[in-house]
C-alpha positions in Angstrom: 28.5 -24.1 24.0 27.9 -20.5 22.5 24.7 -18.7 22.4 23.1 -17.6 19.3 21.8 -14.1 18.3 18.2 -15.7 18.6 18.6 -17.3 21.8 20.5 -15.3 24.4 20.0 -18.0 27.0 22.6 -21.0 27.6 21.3 -24.5 26.9 21.0 -26.6 29.9 19.4 -29.8 30.8 18.0 -31.3 34.1 19.6 -34.8 34.6 17.4 -35.5 37.9 14.1 -37.4 38.5 12.2 -36.1 41.1 11.0 -38.8 42.9 9.4 -39.0 46.7 11.7 -41.0 49.0 9.1 -41.7 51.5 8.2 -45.5 51.6 4.8 -46.7 51.3 2.8 -48.1 54.3 3.6 -51.7 55.6 0.1 -52.8 54.8 0.6 -52.0 51.0 2.2 -55.0 49.1 4.8 -54.3 47.2 4.6 -55.0 43.2 7.1 -55.1 40.4 6.5 -52.3 37.5 4.9 -54.0 34.2 8.1 -53.3 32.1 6.5 -53.2 29.0 6.0 -50.5 26.2 2.7 -49.2 24.8 2.8 -51.7 22.0 2.9 -54.9 23.7 0.3 -53.4 26.4 -2.1 -52.3 23.4 -1.6 -56.0 21.6 -2.5 -57.7 25.1 -5.1 -55.1 26.5 -8.1 -57.1 25.5 -6.7 -60.1 27.4 -5.6 -58.3 30.2 -9.1 -56.7 30.4 -10.6 -60.3 30.0 -8.6 -61.8 33.1 -8.1 -59.0 35.1 -11.8 -57.1 35.2 -12.7 -58.5 38.6 -9.5 -56.3 40.3 -10.3 -53.5 37.5 -13.7 -53.2 38.6 -12.8 -53.5 42.4 -10.4 -50.5 41.8 -12.6 -48.1 40.0 -15.4 -48.8 42.8 -12.6 -48.2 45.4 -11.7 -44.9 43.5 -15.2 -43.7 43.1 -16.1 -44.0 46.7 -12.5 -42.8 48.2 -13.0 -39.4 49.8 -9.2 -38.9 50.7 -7.4 -39.7 47.2 -5.4 -42.5 45.5 -3.8 -43.4 48.6 -6.9 -45.7 49.6 -6.7 -47.7 46.5 -3.1 -48.7 46.1 -4.1 -52.1 47.3 -6.4 -52.6 44.7 -4.1 -50.8 42.3 -1.5 -53.3 42.8 -3.8 -56.3 42.5 -4.6 -54.9 38.6 -0.8 -54.4 38.3 0.0 -58.2 39.4 -2.8 -59.9 37.1 -1.6 -57.6 34.0 1.9 -58.8 34.6 0.5 -62.5 34.9 -1.3 -62.3 31.9 1.7 -61.1 29.8 3.8 -63.7 31.3 1.2 -66.5 29.9 1.1 -64.7 26.5 4.9 -64.6 26.5 5.3 -68.3 27.4 2.7 -69.7 25.3 2.3 -67.4 22.2 5.7 -65.5 22.2 6.1 -65.6 18.4 2.7 -64.3 17.5 2.8 -61.7 20.1 5.8 -60.2 19.4 4.9 -60.4 15.7 1.7 -58.4 16.6 3.2 -55.9 18.7 6.0 -55.2 16.5 3.4 -54.5 13.9 1.9 -52.0 16.0 5.1 -50.1 17.0 5.8 -50.3 13.1 2.3 -48.9 12.0 2.0 -46.3 14.8 -0.5 -48.4 16.9 -3.1 -48.6 14.1 -4.8 -51.7 14.9 -6.4 -51.9 11.6 -3.2 -52.4 9.8 -2.3 -55.3 11.8 -5.0 -57.6 11.4 -3.0 -59.8 9.6 -0.8 -60.5 12.7 -3.9 -60.2 15.1 -5.5 -63.5 14.0 -2.9 -65.8 15.0 -2.4 -64.3 18.2 -5.8 -64.2 18.9 -6.2 -68.1 18.2 -3.1 -68.9 20.0 -4.1 -67.1 23.4 -7.9 -68.7 22.9 -6.2 -72.2 22.7 -3.5 -72.0 25.5 -4.9 -69.3 28.0 -8.8 -69.6 27.1 -9.0 -65.8 26.7 -10.8 -64.2 24.2 -10.8 -60.8 22.7 -14.4 -59.6 22.9 -15.3 -55.7 22.0 -16.7 -54.0 25.1 -20.5 -53.3 24.7 -21.1 -55.7 22.2 -23.2 -58.8 22.0 -20.3 -61.0 23.7 -19.0 -62.6 20.7 -15.3 -63.2 20.3 -13.7 -61.2 17.7 -12.4 -64.7 16.1 -16.2 -65.9 15.7 -17.3 -63.1 13.5 -17.8 -63.5 9.7 -15.0 -62.0 8.3 -15.2 -60.3 4.5 -13.9 -62.6 1.9 -11.4 -60.2 0.7 -9.7 -60.5 4.3 -10.3 -64.1 4.5 -8.1 -64.7 1.5 -5.4 -62.6 2.6 -5.1 -64.6 5.6 -5.4 -68.1 4.3 -3.0 -66.9 1.6 -0.4 -65.8 4.2 -0.7 -68.6 6.8 -1.0 -71.4 4.2 2.5 -71.2 2.8 
């Protein structure tokens, strides 16, 4: 490549990743990566929060009480990761079509949840039916999202779309 008059430096890229080859201590169990992008994680986030709340609270308590840093809480963090993986596996096993439709919408709509409500309702119903997990807004009265009274214009759109 040649240099231009506006940029006299040669272009370059760094094709390497900086990793720490030091193995973790043996008392910390290994855990696989979740392996999901942001759209599926956003789509399942309320359900992950519902099932994994005890593990997440343990992790956050450990982090707040830790004096030496994150190394003290790796065991608790890995429990949260394993729990999240189990939720995603269960959703994919029981509600795969609804899940893919919802996170695909989120992917196409720049992660705007309000634009994907028509695909969210069937996912919430399926997860509630098969996994007994409900989507509850944090710091609300505890009513699941599906139990709120929806505006009539939205009900008509949902019924028209899913009664075909």
